[in-house]
C-alpha positions as CSV (number, residue, x, y, z in Angstrom):
1,M,135.0,65.0,68.5
2,I,131.7,64.5,66.7
3,V,129.2,62.4,68.5
4,M,127.1,60.2,66.2
5,I,123.5,59.2,67.1
6,K,123.2,55.4,67.1
7,S,119.8,54.8,68.7
8,V,116.8,56.8,69.7
9,I,114.0,55.6,72.0
10,R,110.7,57.3,72.5
11,C,109.2,56.5,76.0
12,P,105.6,56.2,76.9
13,N,105.6,59.6,78.6
14,D,106.9,61.1,75.2
15,M,110.4,61.7,76.5
16,V,113.2,60.7,74.1
17,L,116.5,59.0,75.0
18,V,119.4,59.1,72.6
19,F,122.6,57.0,72.6
20,D,125.9,57.0,70.7
21,D,128.0,54.1,69.5
22,D,129.4,53.6,73.0
23,E,125.9,53.4,74.5
24,E,126.4,56.7,76.2
25,Q,123.4,59.1,76.3
26,I,123.6,62.3,74.3
27,P,121.8,64.9,76.4
28,E,121.7,67.6,73.8
29,Y,119.2,65.5,71.7
30,E,117.1,64.3,74.6
31,G,113.8,65.9,75.7
32,W,110.1,65.9,74.8
33,Y,109.4,64.2,71.5
34,Q,107.8,67.2,69.9
35,Q,110.7,69.4,70.8
36,V,113.6,67.2,69.7
37,R,112.1,65.1,66.8
38,E,113.1,67.3,63.9
39,L,116.6,67.9,65.2
40,I,117.2,64.2,65.7
41,L,115.8,63.3,62.2
42,Q,118.0,66.0,60.7
43,D,121.2,64.9,62.5
44,A,120.8,61.1,62.7
45,P,122.7,59.0,60.2
46,Q,120.7,56.6,58.0
47,D,121.8,53.6,60.1
48,T,120.3,55.0,63.3
49,V,117.9,52.6,65.1
50,F,114.6,54.2,66.1
51,G,112.4,52.7,68.7
52,Y,109.3,53.1,70.8
53,W,109.0,51.8,74.4
54,F,105.3,51.1,74.7
55,N,105.6,50.5,78.4
56,Y,108.5,50.4,80.8
57,E,108.4,46.6,81.2
58,A,108.3,45.3,77.6
59,D,110.9,45.2,75.0
60,I,111.5,48.2,72.8
61,A,109.9,48.0,69.4
62,T,112.0,49.2,66.5
63,L,110.3,51.4,63.9
64,P,111.2,52.7,60.5
65,R,112.6,56.2,60.6
66,E,109.6,57.5,58.7
67,E,107.2,56.2,61.4
68,W,109.1,57.4,64.4
């Protein structure tokens, strides 16, 4: 079964969380931003939602793929 990336969130500490269509985390894509960024951008479909969580209390801001 192929797992498709649906959403990606960069946290304030530069860790990245990645979720599929069922809102389950995809551990093989998670880690430090600089270490997983290229792999995620390579494998993520065009409709993937990219976000940045500026702090752990506010809403997650969505960003264009090019700015993530």
